[in-house]
C-alpha positions in Angstrom: 105.4 48.8 125.6 106.0 52.5 124.8 102.9 54.6 125.2 102.0 57.3 122.7 102.1 60.0 125.5 105.7 59.0 126.5 106.8 59.0 122.9 105.3 62.4 122.2 106.9 63.8 125.4 110.3 62.4 124.4 110.0 63.9 120.9 109.1 67.3 122.2 111.9 67.2 124.8 114.6 66.3 122.3 113.3 68.6 119.6 113.4 71.6 122.0 116.8 70.6 123.2 118.2 70.4 119.7 116.5 73.6 118.5 117.6 75.5 121.6 121.2 74.7 120.7 120.7 76.1 117.2 118.5 79.1 118.0 119.6 82.6 119.0 117.3 85.1 120.6 117.2 88.4 118.8 115.9 91.7 120.0 113.4 93.4 117.7 114.5 96.8 116.6 111.5 97.7 114.5 107.8 98.0 115.1 105.0 96.4 113.1 104.1 99.8 111.7 107.6 100.1 110.1 107.3 96.9 108.2 106.6 97.5 104.6 104.3 94.7 103.4 100.8 94.4 102.0 98.4 94.4 104.9 97.3 90.8 104.3 100.8 89.5 104.5 101.5 91.6 107.6 98.5 90.2 109.4 99.6 86.6 108.4 103.0 87.3 109.9 101.5 88.6 113.1 99.4 85.5 113.4 102.4 83.3 112.9 104.4 85.2 115.6 101.4 85.0 118.0 101.1 81.2 117.5 104.8 80.6 118.0 105.0 82.8 121.1 102.1 80.8 122.7 103.1 77.3 121.4 104.6 76.3 124.7 101.2 76.9 126.5 99.5 74.6 124.0 102.1 71.9 124.3 102.1 72.0 128.1 98.4 71.8 128.4 98.1 69.1 125.7 100.8 66.8 126.9 100.4 67.7 130.6 104.1 68.3 131.1 105.9 71.4 132.1 109.4 71.9 130.6 
């Protein structure tokens, strides 16, 4: 029988592998201060970036696996 933990680990592994083939790292050329957006939207965008940049820490601690 397939455990939920194994299933989740497999999904994460294959999802990362697939996305890494499609993704391209880009160097930021602008600073937050140069972004012209209402302050509320700028803060929301910062929060999204923060969550994405630390998602691997959450996944690793939740599923107990290092990738």
